[in-house]
Backbone as numpy.savetxt, mean C-alpha at the origin, in Angstrom:
# Nx Ny Nz CAx CAy CAz Cx Cy Cz
1.67 -27.95 -2.02 0.87 -27.06 -1.17 1.75 -25.95 -0.61
1.14 -24.79 -0.36 1.90 -23.65 0.15 2.24 -23.86 1.62
3.30 -23.21 2.06 3.73 -23.28 3.44 3.59 -21.90 4.06
3.91 -21.80 5.33 3.84 -20.51 6.00 4.85 -19.55 5.39
4.55 -18.23 5.41 5.50 -17.26 4.87 6.87 -17.39 5.53
7.93 -17.29 4.71 9.27 -17.55 5.24 10.25 -16.43 4.96
9.99 -15.56 4.01 11.01 -14.61 3.57 11.52 -13.75 4.72
10.66 -13.30 5.58 11.08 -12.42 6.68 12.06 -13.11 7.61
12.03 -14.44 7.66 12.88 -15.17 8.60 14.18 -15.66 7.99
14.39 -15.39 6.71 15.61 -15.86 6.06 16.82 -15.03 6.48
17.98 -15.69 6.55 19.23 -15.04 6.89 20.26 -15.37 5.82
21.31 -14.55 5.77 22.38 -14.79 4.81 22.96 -16.19 5.02
23.11 -16.91 3.92 23.65 -18.26 3.98 22.59 -19.34 4.01
21.33 -18.97 4.26 20.26 -19.98 4.31 20.01 -20.56 2.92
19.78 -21.85 2.87 19.33 -22.50 1.65 17.80 -22.43 1.60
17.27 -22.33 0.39 15.81 -22.25 0.25 15.38 -23.00 -1.00
14.27 -23.71 -0.89 13.59 -24.22 -2.06 12.10 -24.26 -1.76
11.31 -23.84 -2.72 9.87 -23.80 -2.50 9.19 -22.85 -3.46
7.91 -22.60 -3.22 7.10 -21.77 -4.08 7.10 -20.32 -3.59
7.21 -19.38 -4.52 7.10 -17.95 -4.22 6.37 -17.28 -5.38
5.85 -16.10 -5.13 5.16 -15.34 -6.17 6.13 -14.40 -6.84
6.19 -14.45 -8.17 7.06 -13.55 -8.92 6.34 -12.20 -9.09
6.72 -11.23 -8.29 6.15 -9.89 -8.41 6.70 -9.16 -9.64
7.94 -9.46 -9.97 8.58 -8.93 -11.17 9.42 -10.05 -11.79
9.55 -10.03 -13.10 10.38 -11.05 -13.78 10.85 -10.49 -15.10
12.15 -10.62 -15.38 12.69 -10.13 -16.65 13.98 -10.88 -16.98
14.09 -11.25 -18.25 15.35 -11.79 -18.76 16.21 -10.63 -19.24
17.46 -10.58 -18.77 18.35 -9.47 -19.09 19.69 -10.01 -19.59
20.50 -9.11 -20.12 21.82 -9.47 -20.64 22.88 -8.75 -19.82
23.86 -9.49 -19.32 24.91 -8.91 -18.50 25.91 -8.15 -19.36
26.82 -7.45 -18.70 27.86 -6.70 -19.42 28.76 -7.62 -20.24
28.83 -8.89 -19.84 29.64 -9.85 -20.57 28.88 -10.52 -21.71
27.60 -10.15 -21.87 26.82 -10.68 -22.97 26.05 -11.95 -22.68
26.05 -12.39 -21.43 25.31 -13.61 -21.09 23.92 -13.26 -20.56
22.94 -14.09 -20.86 21.56 -13.84 -20.45 21.33 -14.39 -19.04
20.58 -13.61 -18.23 20.25 -14.05 -16.88 18.80 -13.67 -16.57
18.26 -14.27 -15.54 16.89 -14.01 -15.11 16.91 -13.23 -13.79
16.23 -12.08 -13.79 16.11 -11.27 -12.57 14.65 -11.29 -12.12
14.45 -11.60 -10.84 13.11 -11.73 -10.29 12.98 -10.91 -9.01
11.76 -10.57 -8.69 11.42 -10.09 -7.36 10.39 -11.07 -6.82
10.80 -11.84 -5.81 9.99 -12.93 -5.30 9.42 -12.58 -3.93
8.16 -12.93 -3.71 7.56 -12.53 -2.45 6.61 -13.56 -1.88
6.34 -13.40 -0.59 5.25 -14.08 0.09 4.62 -13.05 1.03
3.75 -13.49 1.91 3.03 -12.55 2.75 3.93 -11.78 3.71
5.13 -12.28 3.95 6.01 -11.64 4.93 6.98 -10.63 4.31
7.11 -10.61 2.99 8.05 -9.67 2.37 8.47 -10.14 0.99
9.54 -9.54 0.48 10.01 -9.90 -0.85 11.53 -9.73 -0.92
12.15 -10.40 -1.88 13.58 -10.31 -2.12 13.85 -10.34 -3.62
14.89 -9.62 -4.03 15.37 -9.76 -5.40 16.02 -11.14 -5.54
15.96 -11.68 -6.75 16.54 -12.99 -7.01 17.18 -12.99 -8.38
18.31 -13.71 -8.50 19.06 -13.75 -9.76 19.41 -15.18 -10.10
19.06 -15.58 -11.31 19.49 -16.86 -11.86 20.45 -16.53 -12.99
21.73 -16.70 -12.72 22.76 -16.19 -13.63 22.95 -17.06 -14.88
22.44 -18.28 -14.86 22.54 -19.16 -16.03 21.12 -19.57 -16.41
20.57 -19.00 -17.48 19.17 -19.26 -17.84 18.96 -20.70 -18.28
20.03 -21.44 -18.54 19.88 -22.84 -18.88 19.34 -23.65 -17.70
19.40 -23.04 -16.49 18.88 -23.72 -15.31 17.37 -23.52 -15.13
16.75 -22.75 -16.03 15.29 -22.63 -16.01 14.70 -23.92 -16.55
13.83 -24.55 -15.78 13.21 -25.80 -16.18 11.87 -25.51 -16.85
11.60 -26.15 -17.96 10.32 -25.97 -18.64 10.29 -24.71 -19.48
9.08 -24.15 -19.64 8.85 -22.99 -20.50 9.42 -21.73 -19.86
10.45 -21.16 -20.47 11.05 -19.94 -19.92 10.07 -18.78 -19.92
9.24 -18.68 -20.96 8.32 -17.55 -21.08 7.20 -17.59 -20.05
6.97 -18.76 -19.45 5.91 -18.86 -18.44 6.31 -18.17 -17.13
7.60 -17.96 -16.93 8.05 -17.24 -15.73 7.94 -15.75 -16.01
6.94 -15.14 -15.42 6.63 -13.73 -15.68 6.02 -13.13 -14.42
5.83 -11.83 -14.44 5.20 -11.17 -13.30 3.81 -11.75 -13.04
3.48 -11.92 -11.77 2.20 -12.45 -11.29 2.10 -13.96 -11.40
3.17 -14.65 -11.78 3.16 -16.11 -11.84 3.83 -16.67 -10.59
3.38 -17.84 -10.17 4.07 -18.56 -9.12 5.26 -19.31 -9.72
6.34 -19.39 -8.96 7.52 -20.12 -9.42 8.04 -20.99 -8.28
8.62 -22.10 -8.66 9.38 -22.92 -7.71 10.85 -22.60 -7.92
11.54 -22.30 -6.85 12.95 -21.93 -6.97 13.78 -22.70 -5.94
15.05 -22.85 -6.27 16.02 -23.43 -5.35 17.26 -22.56 -5.39
17.76 -22.18 -4.21 18.93 -21.32 -4.18 19.40 -21.03 -2.77
20.20 -19.97 -2.67 20.82 -19.59 -1.40 20.62 -18.10 -1.17
20.46 -17.72 0.08 20.33 -16.31 0.43 21.72 -15.69 0.55
21.95 -14.64 -0.21 23.23 -13.92 -0.14 22.94 -12.47 0.22
24.00 -11.67 0.30 23.84 -10.26 0.64 24.61 -9.41 -0.35
23.99 -8.28 -0.74 24.65 -7.34 -1.65 24.29 -5.92 -1.22
25.30 -5.10 -0.92 25.09 -3.73 -0.45 24.15 -3.68 0.76
24.30 -4.64 1.65 23.52 -4.64 2.88 22.12 -5.20 2.76
21.74 -5.66 1.57 20.39 -6.20 1.37 20.49 -7.69 1.00
19.57 -8.46 1.57 19.52 -9.87 1.24 18.94 -10.07 -0.16
19.37 -11.13 -0.82 18.82 -11.49 -2.12 19.03 -12.99 -2.33
18.33 -13.54 -3.31 18.49 -14.94 -3.65 19.50 -15.10 -4.79
20.41 -16.06 -4.64 21.24 -16.54 -5.75 20.66 -17.90 -6.11
19.96 -17.96 -7.24 19.20 -19.15 -7.59 20.04 -20.15 -8.36
19.76 -21.43 -8.11 20.36 -22.52 -8.87 19.38 -23.07 -9.91
18.08 -23.05 -9.57 17.04 -23.55 -10.45 15.79 -22.70 -10.30
14.96 -22.72 -11.34 13.66 -22.04 -11.28 12.75 -22.66 -12.33
11.47 -22.72 -12.00 10.49 -23.19 -12.98 9.13 -22.58 -12.66
8.29 -22.48 -13.67 6.92 -22.04 -13.50 6.14 -23.05 -12.66
5.23 -22.54 -11.81 4.38 -23.41 -10.99 2.93 -23.04 -11.23
2.12 -24.01 -11.57 0.69 -23.77 -11.80 -0.01 -23.46 -10.48
-1.12 -22.72 -10.56 -1.86 -22.33 -9.36 -2.26 -23.55 -8.53
-2.71 -24.61 -9.21 -3.16 -25.80 -8.50 -2.03 -26.46 -7.71
-0.83 -26.28 -8.17 0.34 -26.85 -7.49 0.64 -26.12 -6.19
0.31 -24.84 -6.18 0.63 -23.99 -5.02 -0.36 -24.19 -3.89
-1.66 -24.31 -4.23 -2.66 -24.49 -3.19 -3.17 -23.17 -2.64
-3.11 -23.01 -1.33 -3.64 -21.83 -0.64 -2.82 -20.60 -0.98
-3.46 -19.58 -1.56 -2.76 -18.36 -1.97 -2.49 -17.42 -0.80
-3.15 -17.62 0.33 -3.09 -16.62 1.40 -1.69 -16.40 1.95
-0.81 -17.40 1.78 0.55 -17.26 2.30 1.41 -16.34 1.44
0.89 -15.87 0.32 1.71 -15.11 -0.61 1.36 -13.62 -0.68
0.34 -13.19 0.05 -0.09 -11.81 -0.05 -0.06 -11.14 1.31
0.70 -10.05 1.47 0.72 -9.35 2.75 -0.65 -8.76 3.07
-1.07 -8.86 4.30 -2.39 -8.38 4.71 -2.26 -7.54 5.97
-3.23 -6.69 6.19 -3.27 -5.87 7.40 -3.35 -6.75 8.63
-2.70 -6.32 9.69 -2.77 -7.05 10.95 -4.14 -6.90 11.62
-4.90 -5.89 11.19 -6.22 -5.65 11.77 -7.29 -6.43 11.00
-8.22 -7.08 11.68 -9.30 -7.80 10.98 -10.18 -6.81 10.20
-10.54 -7.19 8.98 -11.35 -6.31 8.14 -12.71 -5.98 8.76
-13.45 -6.95 9.32 -14.74 -6.59 9.93 -14.61 -5.54 11.03
-13.55 -5.64 11.80 -13.30 -4.66 12.86 -13.07 -3.27 12.26
-12.29 -3.20 11.18 -12.02 -1.91 10.55 -13.26 -1.33 9.89
-14.07 -2.18 9.25 -15.29 -1.69 8.62 -16.26 -1.15 9.67
-16.35 -1.80 10.82 -17.22 -1.31 11.89 -16.74 0.06 12.38
-15.43 0.23 12.48 -14.89 1.53 12.89 -15.18 2.59 11.83
-15.05 2.22 10.56 -15.38 3.16 9.48 -16.84 3.58 9.54
-17.73 2.62 9.75 -19.15 2.93 9.83 -19.44 3.85 11.01
-18.70 3.68 12.10 -18.87 4.56 13.24 -18.53 6.00 12.92
-17.46 6.21 12.14 -17.11 7.56 11.74 -18.18 8.16 10.83
-18.70 7.36 9.90 -19.75 7.88 9.01 -20.98 8.27 9.83
-21.35 7.43 10.80 -22.50 7.72 11.63 -22.33 8.95 12.50
-21.08 9.35 12.75 -20.83 10.52 13.61 -20.89 11.84 12.86
-20.99 11.79 11.52 -21.02 13.02 10.72 -22.38 13.70 10.90
-22.35 14.97 11.25 -23.59 15.71 11.51 -24.14 16.37 10.26
-23.26 16.81 9.37 -23.74 17.46 8.15 -24.51 16.45 7.31
-25.81 16.70 7.03 -26.61 15.68 6.33 -26.14 15.42 4.91
-25.60 16.43 4.23 -25.14 16.25 2.86 -23.89 15.37 2.81
-22.96 15.64 3.72 -21.73 14.85 3.76 -22.05 13.43 4.19
-22.92 13.27 5.20 -23.27 11.92 5.65 -23.93 11.13 4.53
-24.81 11.78 3.76 -25.47 11.09 2.64 -24.44 10.68 1.58
-23.49 11.55 1.26 -22.47 11.24 0.27 -21.62 10.05 0.71
-21.16 10.06 1.96 -20.32 8.97 2.47 -21.11 7.67 2.58
-22.38 7.77 2.97 -23.22 6.58 3.07 -23.42 5.95 1.70
-23.71 6.78 0.70 -23.93 6.26 -0.65 -22.69 5.54 -1.19
-21.51 6.11 -0.94 -20.29 5.57 -1.51 -19.76 4.38 -0.71
-19.71 4.49 0.61 -18.99 3.50 1.42 -19.88 2.47 2.10
-21.20 2.66 2.03 -22.10 1.69 2.64 -23.10 1.12 1.64
-23.71 1.98 0.84 -24.71 1.51 -0.12 -24.07 0.86 -1.34
-22.93 1.37 -1.78 -22.24 0.80 -2.94 -21.41 -0.40 -2.45
-21.98 -1.59 -2.56 -21.35 -2.77 -1.98 -20.04 -3.13 -2.68
-19.99 -2.90 -3.99 -18.76 -3.21 -4.73 -17.62 -2.31 -4.27
-17.90 -1.00 -4.13 -16.86 -0.08 -3.67 -16.46 -0.39 -2.24
-17.42 -0.72 -1.41 -17.11 -1.05 -0.01 -16.17 -2.25 0.06
-16.46 -3.27 -0.74 -15.61 -4.47 -0.74 -14.22 -4.14 -1.26
-14.13 -3.34 -2.32 -12.82 -2.98 -2.87 -12.04 -2.11 -1.89
-12.73 -1.20 -1.21 -12.08 -0.31 -0.24 -11.51 -1.11 0.93
-12.16 -2.21 1.27 -11.70 -3.05 2.38 -10.52 -3.92 1.99
-10.33 -4.15 0.70 -9.28 -5.07 0.25 -8.05 -4.37 -0.30
-8.20 -3.20 -0.88 -7.11 -2.56 -1.62 -5.94 -2.17 -0.72
-4.72 -2.22 -1.26 -3.58 -1.61 -0.56 -3.64 -0.10 -0.70
-2.88 0.61 0.13 -2.86 2.06 0.03 -1.85 2.53 -1.01
-0.94 1.67 -1.42 0.07 2.03 -2.41 0.69 0.76 -2.96
1.41 0.91 -4.06 2.11 -0.25 -4.64 3.26 -0.67 -3.76
4.00 0.30 -3.19 5.15 -0.06 -2.37 5.49 1.00 -1.32
5.01 2.23 -1.47 5.46 3.32 -0.61 5.06 3.13 0.85
3.78 2.86 1.11 3.31 2.71 2.48 2.01 1.91 2.49
1.75 1.19 3.58 0.55 0.37 3.73 0.33 -0.49 2.47
1.41 -1.08 1.97 1.35 -1.87 0.74 1.00 -3.32 1.07
-0.24 -3.51 1.51 -0.75 -4.84 1.80 -2.26 -4.79 1.71
-2.89 -5.97 1.57 -4.34 -6.02 1.46 -4.97 -5.47 2.74
-5.95 -4.59 2.57 -6.54 -3.90 3.71 -5.79 -2.64 4.09
-4.69 -2.35 3.40 -3.87 -1.19 3.76 -4.56 0.14 3.54
-5.40 0.25 2.50 -6.10 1.50 2.23 -7.08 1.82 3.36
-7.82 0.83 3.79 -8.77 1.03 4.89 -8.04 1.35 6.18
-6.96 0.64 6.46 -6.18 0.90 7.68 -5.59 2.31 7.66
-5.03 2.71 6.53 -4.46 4.05 6.36 -5.53 5.12 6.56
-6.70 4.92 5.99 -7.79 5.89 6.11 -8.23 6.02 7.56
-8.38 4.89 8.25 -8.80 4.95 9.66 -7.74 5.62 10.53
-6.48 5.41 10.22 -5.42 6.05 10.98 -5.49 7.57 10.84
-5.72 8.04 9.62 -5.83 9.49 9.41 -7.10 10.03 10.07
-8.20 9.27 10.01 -9.44 9.70 10.66 -9.23 9.90 12.16
-8.47 8.97 12.77 -8.20 9.12 14.20 -7.40 10.36 14.52
-6.38 10.65 13.70 -5.59 11.86 13.91 -6.42 13.11 13.63
-7.27 13.04 12.59 -8.11 14.18 12.23 -9.07 14.53 13.37
-9.61 13.51 14.01 -10.52 13.74 15.14 -9.83 14.54 16.23
-8.60 14.19 16.53 -7.86 14.91 17.57 -7.49 16.32 17.12
-7.10 16.46 15.86 -6.73 17.78 15.36 -7.92 18.72 15.37
-9.10 18.21 15.01 -10.28 19.07 14.99 -10.71 19.45 16.41
-10.42 18.60 17.38 -10.69 18.97 18.77 -9.75 20.05 19.27
-8.55 20.12 18.66 -7.56 21.13 19.07 -7.77 22.44 18.32
-7.97 22.36 17.00 -8.20 23.55 16.19 -9.70 23.70 15.96
-10.35 24.46 16.81 -11.81 24.52 16.81 -12.39 25.22 15.59
-11.57 25.95 14.84 -12.08 26.63 13.64 -12.23 25.69 12.45
-11.69 24.48 12.56 -11.82 23.53 11.47 -13.24 22.98 11.39
-13.70 22.72 10.18 -14.98 22.05 9.96 -14.73 20.54 10.00
-15.08 19.92 11.12 -14.77 18.50 11.32 -15.38 17.62 10.24
-16.64 17.82 9.91 -17.29 16.95 8.93 -16.65 17.08 7.56
-16.22 18.27 7.21 -15.55 18.49 5.92 -14.19 17.79 5.91
-13.47 17.86 7.04 -12.19 17.16 7.15 -12.40 15.66 6.99
-13.40 15.11 7.69 -13.66 13.67 7.60 -14.02 13.27 6.17
-14.80 14.09 5.48 -15.13 13.80 4.09 -13.87 13.75 3.24
-12.97 14.70 3.45 -11.73 14.72 2.70 -10.86 13.51 2.96
-10.82 13.07 4.22 -10.01 11.89 4.57 -10.60 10.65 3.92
-11.91 10.48 4.02 -12.55 9.31 3.40 -12.29 9.26 1.90
-12.33 10.40 1.24 -12.35 10.43 -0.22 -10.98 10.65 -0.86
-9.97 11.00 -0.07 -8.70 11.43 -0.69 -7.99 10.32 -1.45
-8.22 9.05 -1.08 -7.54 7.94 -1.74 -8.50 6.89 -2.28
-9.80 7.17 -2.30 -10.76 6.15 -2.71 -10.51 5.69 -4.14
-9.93 6.55 -4.97 -9.63 6.17 -6.36 -8.59 5.09 -6.48
-7.85 4.82 -5.39 -6.84 3.76 -5.45 -7.46 2.38 -5.59
-8.75 2.25 -5.29 -9.42 0.98 -5.50 -9.46 0.61 -6.98
-9.37 1.61 -7.86 -9.34 1.38 -9.31 -7.98 1.66 -9.90
-7.16 2.46 -9.22 -5.83 2.77 -9.73 -4.89 1.58 -9.62
-5.02 0.82 -8.53 -4.09 -0.26 -8.24 -4.70 -1.61 -8.60
-3.86 -2.53 -9.04 -4.25 -3.93 -9.20 -3.66 -4.71 -8.03
-4.44 -5.60 -7.45 -3.99 -6.28 -6.24 -4.57 -7.69 -6.15
-4.82 -8.30 -7.30 -5.30 -9.68 -7.29 -4.16 -10.66 -7.05
-2.95 -10.29 -7.52 -1.75 -11.09 -7.24 -0.69 -10.14 -6.69
0.32 -9.79 -7.45 1.25 -8.77 -6.98 0.62 -7.40 -7.20
1.16 -6.40 -6.52 0.60 -5.06 -6.57 1.18 -4.29 -7.76
0.32 -3.65 -8.50 0.74 -2.86 -9.64 -0.32 -1.83 -9.99
-0.30 -1.35 -11.21 -1.24 -0.32 -11.65 -2.13 -0.87 -12.77
-3.40 -0.51 -12.72 -4.32 -0.85 -13.79 -4.10 0.10 -14.97
-4.75 -0.18 -16.07 -4.68 0.74 -17.21 -5.22 2.11 -16.82
-6.35 2.12 -16.11 -6.93 3.40 -15.67 -6.00 4.11 -14.70
-5.32 3.32 -13.86 -4.38 3.92 -12.92 -3.21 4.58 -13.61
-2.68 3.91 -14.62 -1.56 4.48 -15.37 -1.97 5.68 -16.21
-3.17 5.62 -16.79 -3.59 6.68 -17.69 -4.16 7.90 -16.97
-4.84 7.68 -15.83 -5.52 8.78 -15.16 -4.99 9.06 -13.75
-4.69 8.02 -12.98 -4.26 8.21 -11.60 -5.46 8.33 -10.67
-5.21 8.08 -9.37 -6.34 8.00 -8.44 -7.01 9.34 -8.20
-6.28 10.44 -8.28 -6.90 11.74 -8.02 -7.95 12.06 -9.07
-7.61 11.84 -10.34 -8.58 12.09 -11.41 -9.77 11.14 -11.30
-9.50 9.87 -10.98 -10.58 8.89 -10.86 -11.56 9.26 -9.75
-11.04 9.61 -8.58 -11.94 9.89 -7.47 -12.66 11.22 -7.65
-12.04 12.19 -8.29 -12.73 13.45 -8.56 -13.95 13.20 -9.45
-13.80 12.32 -10.43 -14.93 11.98 -11.30 -16.01 11.25 -10.51
-15.61 10.29 -9.65 -16.59 9.54 -8.86 -17.36 10.46 -7.92
-16.65 11.37 -7.27 -17.30 12.29 -6.33 -18.33 13.16 -7.06
-17.94 13.70 -8.21 -18.86 14.55 -8.98 -20.09 13.75 -9.40
-19.89 12.49 -9.81 -21.01 11.67 -10.23 -21.93 11.36 -9.03
-21.32 11.04 -7.87 -22.13 10.73 -6.69 -22.90 11.95 -6.20
-22.25 13.11 -6.22 -22.91 14.35 -5.80 -24.08 14.65 -6.73
-23.90 14.39 -8.02 -24.96 14.67 -8.99 -26.20 13.83 -8.77
-26.10 12.72 -8.03 -27.25 11.87 -7.75 -27.98 12.27 -6.48
-27.46 13.27 -5.77 -28.09 13.73 -4.53 -28.78 15.06 -4.82
-30.11 15.08 -4.96 -30.82 16.32 -5.30 -30.56 17.42 -4.28
-30.21 18.60 -4.78 -30.02 19.75 -3.91 -28.67 19.84 -3.24
-27.73 18.96 -3.59 -26.42 19.00 -2.94 -25.80 20.38 -3.16
-25.35 21.06 -2.09 -24.85 22.44 -2.21 -23.61 22.53 -3.11
-23.63 23.38 -4.13 -22.47 23.52 -5.02 -21.20 23.93 -4.29
-21.31 24.79 -3.28 -20.13 25.22 -2.53 -19.50 24.06 -1.78
-20.32 23.19 -1.21 -19.79 22.03 -0.50 -19.09 21.08 -1.47
-19.67 20.87 -2.63 -19.02 20.05 -3.66 -17.65 20.61 -3.99
-17.56 21.95 -4.14 -16.31 22.61 -4.47 -15.26 22.38 -3.38
-15.69 22.53 -2.12 -14.75 22.37 -1.00 -14.23 20.94 -0.89
-15.13 19.95 -1.08 -14.70 18.55 -1.01 -13.74 18.22 -2.14
-14.08 18.63 -3.34 -13.19 18.36 -4.48 -11.83 19.03 -4.30
-11.82 20.21 -3.71 -10.53 20.89 -3.50 -9.64 20.08 -2.57
-10.20 19.53 -1.50 -9.39 18.71 -0.58 -8.79 17.52 -1.33
-9.61 16.86 -2.13 -9.15 15.69 -2.88 -8.08 16.07 -3.89
-8.31 17.13 -4.63 -7.38 17.52 -5.69 -6.05 18.06 -5.15
-6.04 18.53 -3.92 -4.83 19.16 -3.37 -4.12 18.30 -2.34
-4.58 17.06 -2.10 -4.08 16.35 -0.93 -2.63 15.89 -1.07
-2.05 15.86 -2.27 -0.62 15.57 -2.39 0.25 16.77 -2.02
-0.35 17.92 -1.90 0.33 19.07 -1.32 1.15 19.92 -2.24
1.70 19.35 -3.29 2.57 20.10 -4.20 2.28 19.69 -5.63
2.45 20.64 -6.53 2.16 20.37 -7.94 3.04 19.26 -8.49
4.31 19.26 -8.10 5.24 18.26 -8.63 4.97 16.87 -8.06
4.14 16.76 -7.04 3.78 15.47 -6.47 2.43 14.99 -6.99
1.86 15.67 -7.97 0.65 15.18 -8.61 -0.62 15.92 -8.28
-0.58 16.87 -7.37 -1.79 17.65 -7.08 -1.94 18.77 -8.10
-3.10 18.88 -8.75 -3.28 19.96 -9.72 -3.39 21.34 -9.07
-3.67 21.38 -7.77 -3.73 22.65 -7.03 -3.09 22.46 -5.67
-2.66 23.57 -5.06 -2.12 23.55 -3.70 -3.27 23.65 -2.69
-3.10 23.14 -1.47 -4.14 23.29 -0.45 -4.38 24.76 -0.13
-5.62 25.19 -0.26 -5.96 26.60 -0.09 -7.08 26.81 0.92
-7.40 25.79 1.70 -8.33 25.92 2.83 -7.69 25.22 4.02
-8.07 25.61 5.24 -7.50 24.94 6.42 -7.75 23.43 6.41
-8.94 23.01 5.98 -9.26 21.58 5.96 -8.39 20.83 4.95
-8.17 21.43 3.79 -7.32 20.80 2.78 -5.88 20.68 3.28
-5.38 21.71 3.95 -4.01 21.68 4.47 -3.86 20.58 5.51
-4.85 20.44 6.39 -4.78 19.41 7.42 -4.78 18.01 6.79
-5.68 17.77 5.85 -5.74 16.44 5.23 -4.43 16.11 4.55
-3.84 17.09 3.85 -2.55 16.84 3.19 -1.48 16.42 4.19
-1.32 17.17 5.28 -0.24 16.88 6.20 -0.48 15.58 6.98
-1.73 15.29 7.34 -2.00 14.04 8.05 -1.78 12.84 7.14
-2.17 12.96 5.88 -1.93 11.89 4.91 -0.43 11.65 4.75
0.32 12.73 4.58 1.77 12.62 4.41 2.42 12.03 5.67
1.99 12.49 6.84 2.55 12.00 8.09 2.29 10.52 8.28
1.07 10.08 8.04 0.74 8.68 8.26 1.52 7.78 7.31
1.63 8.18 6.05 2.37 7.38 5.09 3.84 7.29 5.44
4.45 8.41 5.83 5.88 8.41 6.14 6.18 7.65 7.43
5.31 7.78 8.43 5.55 7.06 9.68 5.42 5.55 9.47
4.44 5.11 8.67 4.31 3.69 8.40 5.55 3.17 7.70
6.07 3.92 6.74 7.29 3.53 6.04 8.48 3.50 6.99
8.53 4.45 7.93 9.66 4.48 8.87 9.58 3.33 9.87
8.40 3.05 10.40 8.25 1.91 11.31 8.62 0.61 10.60
8.26 0.50 9.32 8.60 -0.70 8.55 10.11 -0.82 8.40
10.80 0.31 8.17 12.25 0.29 8.05 12.91 -0.09 9.38
12.34 0.36 10.49 12.87 0.01 11.81 12.74 -1.49 12.06
11.61 -2.06 11.63 11.39 -3.50 11.84 12.16 -4.37 10.86
12.56 -3.80 9.73 13.25 -4.57 8.69 14.59 -5.06 9.23
14.77 -6.38 9.18 16.00 -6.96 9.72 17.12 -7.06 8.69
16.86 -6.61 7.46 17.87 -6.73 6.40 19.13 -5.96 6.77
20.26 -6.60 6.63 21.54 -5.95 6.88 21.98 -5.96 8.32
21.03 -6.03 9.27 21.38 -6.01 10.68 21.95 -4.67 11.09
22.36 -4.55 12.35 22.99 -3.33 12.82 21.99 -2.26 13.21
22.52 -1.08 13.49 21.72 0.03 14.00 20.99 0.80 12.91
21.41 0.63 11.66 20.84 1.43 10.58 20.18 0.53 9.54
19.05 0.99 9.03 18.35 0.25 7.99 19.04 0.44 6.66
18.76 -0.44 5.69 19.19 -0.13 4.32 18.50 1.15 3.85
18.99 1.72 2.76 18.42 2.96 2.23 16.95 2.75 1.88
16.11 3.65 2.36 14.67 3.59 2.10 14.33 4.54 0.96
13.87 3.97 -0.15 13.48 4.82 -1.28 12.28 5.71 -0.96
11.24 5.21 -0.28 10.12 6.09 0.04 10.52 7.29 0.90
11.48 7.09 1.80 11.87 8.15 2.72 13.13 8.89 2.29
13.83 8.34 1.30 15.06 8.94 0.76 16.12 9.13 1.84
16.29 8.12 2.68 17.28 8.17 3.76 17.42 6.79 4.39
18.45 6.61 5.20 18.55 5.43 6.04 17.93 5.77 7.40
17.48 4.74 8.12 16.74 4.97 9.36 17.50 4.36 10.53
17.61 5.13 11.60 18.24 4.66 12.83 17.26 3.74 13.55
17.69 2.49 13.79 16.76 1.49 14.28 16.81 1.27 15.78
17.69 1.96 16.48 17.75 1.80 17.93 16.58 2.55 18.56
15.73 1.84 19.29 14.53 2.44 19.88 14.73 2.64 21.37
14.50 3.85 21.85 14.56 4.12 23.28 13.32 3.54 23.95
13.47 2.76 25.03 12.31 2.07 25.61 11.29 3.04 26.20
10.02 2.70 26.02 8.95 3.51 26.60 8.87 3.21 28.10
8.48 4.21 28.86 8.28 4.06 30.29 6.88 4.54 30.65
6.40 4.08 31.78 5.07 4.50 32.24 5.11 5.89 32.83
3.95 6.38 33.29 3.87 7.70 33.88 4.68 7.80 35.17
5.21 8.97 35.44 6.00 9.21 36.65 5.06 9.24 37.86
5.40 8.45 38.86 4.57 8.42 40.07 5.02 9.51 41.05
4.06 10.17 41.63 4.38 11.23 42.61 4.70 10.60 43.98
């Protein structure tokens, strides 16, 4: 049976044996010509690289140890370049029935899904433009399959909000910032901004696979979420008689430009105030989540985090304490 998540609590020198999910698995050959097994093992609290330097220590079918399989491992936690990793002594494939409850192996949002869905519905209900409200209602409330997928999907494979419910949490975070920005910049079309926020990542429900470890579907690899959601939006708009062509154009532009730069996957640059806002809020929320995660990461210890690939830098982890308002 599965136990509580443990990876986050491991320290250098700790011994470990138990079940973990193989997010990645590959047999490789060292510079000396010997074969070894390299794994990325995870539970709900995090993941670590793992190395079994002698493949003769693999018990049972070697080919059964692959990505998305559960494995039983025995080894020790070591450190390399400031990052913890497993030095394994043994490893074997573990059947699903042997593991039991899967919930301990998948990171999930700290926010309850029903609470987040209620907040999402509140934003949809606040939209005044009848065309935008109808589009969002059709996609996020009437389409039960999409609603369920939107509530479960991560926002990314690893960059930010990489946990179940992460896409919904990320979207709500941007919606909250967008509400404040639209109150400050009165020339912005609030309903158009909200439509762009809702729709900018909806294609990730089909781009990403998240039944076990997080990865990309065939459609995700071949098309990407921007192309997928642009097609979905056009199809949904086509089912609403009389939907204004100019509004369709504006919504699609926000979606197509939300990565902000051509080299980052957007086919066009943001060319409306609403598109520019959605791009920067999306980028800000993703980067801040990645930075907060680096601050909380205990790997390596000390004042600085290990190098963060999403942020392309190390992060200073010393936090200045918050204080209350100054009393007169």
